[in-house]
C-alpha positions as CSV (number, residue, x, y, z in Angstrom):
1,X,81.6,96.7,107.4
2,X,79.4,94.8,104.9
3,X,80.5,93.8,101.5
4,X,78.9,92.2,98.4
5,X,80.3,90.6,95.3
6,X,79.7,92.6,92.2
7,X,81.5,92.5,88.8
8,X,83.8,89.8,90.1
9,X,85.1,92.0,92.9
10,X,84.3,92.6,96.6
11,X,82.6,96.0,97.1
12,X,82.0,97.5,100.5
13,X,78.4,98.7,101.2
14,X,78.0,102.2,102.6
15,X,75.7,102.8,105.6
16,X,73.0,105.5,105.8
17,X,75.6,108.2,106.5
18,X,77.4,107.2,103.3
19,X,80.3,105.8,105.3
20,X,81.8,102.4,104.3
21,X,82.8,101.6,107.9
22,X,80.4,101.7,110.9
23,X,81.8,102.4,114.4
24,X,81.2,99.6,116.9
25,X,79.4,102.0,119.3
26,X,76.1,101.5,121.2
27,X,74.6,104.4,123.1
28,X,71.6,104.4,125.5
29,X,69.5,107.6,125.7
30,X,66.4,107.5,127.8
31,X,64.0,105.5,125.6
32,X,66.3,105.3,122.6
33,X,69.2,103.1,121.6
34,X,71.7,104.4,119.0
35,X,74.2,102.3,117.1
36,X,77.1,103.1,114.9
37,X,77.8,106.7,113.7
38,X,74.8,108.1,115.6
39,X,76.1,106.6,118.9
40,X,79.7,107.7,118.3
41,X,78.7,111.3,117.4
42,X,77.0,111.8,120.8
43,X,79.6,110.0,122.9
44,X,81.2,113.2,124.3
45,X,77.9,114.3,125.8
46,X,76.9,110.9,127.1
47,X,80.1,109.0,127.9
48,X,78.7,106.8,130.8
49,X,76.0,105.3,128.6
50,X,78.0,104.9,125.3
51,X,79.7,101.5,125.0
52,X,82.5,100.7,122.7
53,X,85.4,98.2,122.5
54,X,83.0,95.4,123.5
55,X,84.9,92.8,121.6
56,X,87.8,93.2,124.0
57,X,85.8,91.5,126.7
58,X,84.5,88.5,124.7
59,X,86.0,85.3,126.1
60,X,87.7,87.0,129.0
61,X,87.1,87.2,132.8
62,X,86.6,90.5,134.6
63,X,89.6,89.7,136.8
64,X,91.8,89.3,133.7
65,X,94.7,91.8,134.1
66,X,94.2,93.0,130.5
67,X,90.6,93.8,131.2
68,X,91.5,95.6,134.4
69,X,93.9,97.9,132.5
70,X,91.1,98.6,129.9
71,X,88.6,99.4,132.6
72,X,90.8,102.2,133.8
73,X,90.5,103.9,130.4
74,X,86.8,103.5,129.6
75,X,84.3,106.3,130.6
76,X,81.5,103.7,131.0
77,X,81.2,101.3,133.9
78,X,82.2,97.6,133.8
79,X,81.6,95.2,136.7
80,X,82.0,91.5,137.4
81,X,78.9,89.5,136.6
82,X,78.0,85.8,136.9
83,X,81.1,83.6,136.8
84,X,83.3,86.7,136.8
85,X,82.0,87.6,133.3
86,X,82.4,91.3,132.5
87,X,79.1,93.3,132.4
88,X,78.6,96.8,131.0
89,X,76.4,99.0,133.3
90,X,74.3,101.7,131.7
91,X,71.1,103.7,132.4
92,X,68.4,102.8,129.9
93,X,64.6,103.5,130.1
94,X,65.0,104.9,133.6
95,X,66.7,101.7,135.0
96,X,70.2,100.4,135.5
97,X,70.8,97.7,132.8
98,X,73.6,95.2,132.6
99,X,74.8,93.8,129.2
100,X,77.5,91.3,128.4
101,X,79.9,91.9,125.5
102,X,78.1,89.4,123.3
103,X,74.8,91.3,123.7
104,X,76.5,94.6,122.6
105,X,78.1,92.8,119.6
106,X,74.7,91.4,118.7
107,X,73.2,94.9,118.7
108,X,75.9,96.0,116.3
109,X,75.5,92.9,114.0
110,X,71.7,93.6,113.9
111,X,72.5,97.1,112.7
112,X,74.8,95.8,110.0
113,X,72.1,93.4,108.9
114,X,69.7,96.3,108.6
115,X,72.2,98.2,106.5
116,X,72.6,95.2,104.2
117,X,68.9,94.6,103.9
118,X,68.3,98.3,103.1
119,X,71.0,98.3,100.4
120,X,70.3,94.9,98.9
121,X,66.5,94.7,99.4
122,X,67.2,91.2,100.6
123,X,64.2,88.9,101.0
124,X,66.2,86.4,103.1
125,X,66.3,87.4,106.8
126,X,68.9,84.8,107.7
127,X,72.5,85.9,107.9
128,X,75.2,83.5,109.0
129,X,78.7,84.5,110.1
130,X,81.1,82.2,108.3
131,X,84.4,83.0,110.0
132,X,86.0,85.2,112.6
133,X,89.7,85.7,113.3
134,X,91.9,88.3,115.0
135,X,93.4,89.3,118.3
136,X,91.4,92.0,120.1
137,X,94.5,93.1,121.9
138,X,97.0,92.8,119.1
139,X,99.2,95.9,119.1
140,X,102.6,97.5,118.5
141,X,104.4,95.3,121.0
142,X,103.1,92.1,119.4
143,X,104.2,93.5,116.1
144,X,107.7,94.2,117.4
145,X,108.1,90.8,118.9
146,X,107.2,89.1,115.7
147,X,108.9,91.4,113.2
148,X,110.7,89.7,110.4
149,X,113.8,91.1,108.8
150,X,113.1,94.7,107.5
151,X,114.6,93.8,104.2
152,X,111.9,91.2,103.6
153,X,109.1,93.8,103.9
154,X,107.7,94.7,100.5
155,X,105.2,97.5,101.5
156,X,104.3,99.3,104.7
157,X,100.5,100.0,104.5
158,X,99.1,102.6,106.9
159,X,96.0,101.3,108.8
160,X,93.8,103.2,111.3
161,X,93.3,106.8,112.0
162,X,96.4,107.2,114.1
163,X,98.5,106.5,111.1
164,X,97.7,110.0,109.8
165,X,99.7,111.5,112.6
166,X,103.0,112.9,111.0
167,X,105.1,111.8,114.0
168,X,103.8,108.2,113.7
169,X,104.6,108.2,110.0
170,X,108.1,109.6,110.7
171,X,108.8,106.9,113.3
172,X,107.5,104.1,111.0
173,X,109.7,105.4,108.2
174,X,112.7,105.5,110.5
175,X,112.0,102.0,111.8
176,X,111.9,100.6,108.2
177,X,115.1,102.5,107.3
178,X,113.6,105.2,105.1
179,X,111.2,103.0,103.2
180,X,108.4,104.9,101.5
181,X,105.0,104.3,103.2
182,X,102.0,103.2,101.2
183,X,99.4,106.0,101.6
184,X,97.2,105.1,98.6
185,X,94.7,103.2,100.7
186,X,92.2,105.0,103.0
187,X,93.6,104.0,106.5
188,X,90.0,103.8,108.0
189,X,88.9,101.4,105.3
190,X,92.0,99.2,104.9
191,X,90.8,96.6,107.4
192,X,87.3,96.7,105.9
193,X,88.7,96.0,102.5
194,X,90.8,93.1,103.9
195,X,87.7,91.6,105.6
196,X,85.7,92.0,102.3
197,X,88.4,90.1,100.4
198,X,88.5,87.3,103.0
199,X,84.7,87.0,102.9
200,X,84.8,86.8,99.1
201,X,87.4,84.0,99.3
202,X,85.4,82.1,101.9
203,X,82.3,82.3,99.7
204,X,84.3,80.4,96.9
205,X,82.2,82.0,94.2
206,X,84.4,84.8,93.0
207,X,86.3,83.9,89.8
208,X,88.6,86.9,90.0
209,X,89.8,85.9,93.5
210,X,90.0,82.2,92.9
211,X,93.8,82.2,92.5
212,X,94.4,84.5,95.5
213,X,95.8,82.9,98.6
214,X,95.1,84.6,101.9
215,X,97.5,83.8,104.7
216,X,96.4,84.5,108.3
217,X,97.8,84.0,111.8
218,X,96.1,82.5,114.8
219,X,95.5,84.9,117.7
220,X,95.3,81.9,120.1
221,X,98.1,80.9,122.4
222,X,99.6,77.6,121.6
223,X,100.5,74.8,124.0
224,X,103.5,75.3,126.3
225,X,106.7,73.2,125.9
226,X,106.6,69.6,127.1
227,X,108.6,68.8,130.3
228,X,112.2,67.9,129.8
229,X,112.7,64.3,128.8
230,X,109.2,63.8,127.5
231,X,109.0,62.9,123.8
232,X,105.8,64.3,122.2
233,X,104.4,64.5,118.7
234,X,102.1,67.6,118.4
235,X,100.0,68.6,115.3
236,X,98.4,72.0,114.9
237,X,95.6,72.3,112.3
238,X,93.7,75.6,111.6
239,X,90.6,75.5,109.4
240,X,89.1,78.4,107.3
241,X,87.0,79.5,110.2
242,X,90.1,80.1,112.4
243,X,89.3,77.0,114.6
244,X,92.5,75.5,116.0
245,X,92.7,71.7,116.4
246,X,95.6,70.4,118.4
247,X,96.5,66.7,118.8
248,X,99.3,65.3,120.8
249,X,100.8,61.8,121.2
250,X,103.3,60.7,123.8
251,X,105.7,58.6,121.7
252,X,106.9,56.3,124.5
253,X,103.4,55.3,125.8
254,X,101.2,56.0,122.8
255,X,98.8,58.1,124.9
256,X,96.9,60.6,122.8
257,X,94.8,63.6,123.4
258,X,93.1,66.3,121.4
259,X,91.7,69.8,121.9
260,X,89.7,72.2,119.8
261,X,90.2,75.9,120.4
262,X,88.0,78.7,119.1
263,X,86.2,81.5,120.9
264,X,85.4,78.9,123.5
265,X,87.7,76.1,124.4
266,X,86.3,72.6,124.6
267,X,88.3,69.4,125.3
268,X,87.7,66.6,122.9
269,X,88.9,63.4,124.7
């Protein structure tokens, strides 16, 4: 998804197929590489060389139990590379090629840049990602575990293609005690619109959204409880880019330590 600010609102830019969302698919066909809709449309006939869900592997080891469960469901091949880093294995230009998740994501981002340049006729070929946030494995169980009181929920917005399934809608309505479901937003574009609004907020140039406050959650696991009897003062700070800074001080000795957690984890001593 790519958006631009126009008339004091965030507008999503459509791709060459006229769609406002672009599938994160990359396909390898002999001498050609397809990205987005073209890659997804031919996936059924070329499953072993059509890669998707690459973001699930970013920052994870091949031996991670979560990745092992995902590998069982994918039609393409994933193996352990250097330092147990997951590698996609495809046939491209007559040879077996290995790609890490970041390389696949880079191909998709390059495609998104081309879409933006084509639409905006941009003279500046430098695009910078300002912020990323989210949990690539966030799902229904996580939602159940964190669910607040149902009476505190104002609206239930359907997101994703599966939300069109009548049985899913029925179960949701029953779960929220008969509450009407919000169907006025295209479920395939709901996430894209949210990302467009967040991008507009981070740009700090949109007058219409200047008073809007966007609350997000961190997808990162926080520090475990301190041992019994140990008095600790811990501070969590998350910036606009989703970077988590954690500082801790042992109150009895005054010992301090800090850590910064993002896509990569680096200790700051």
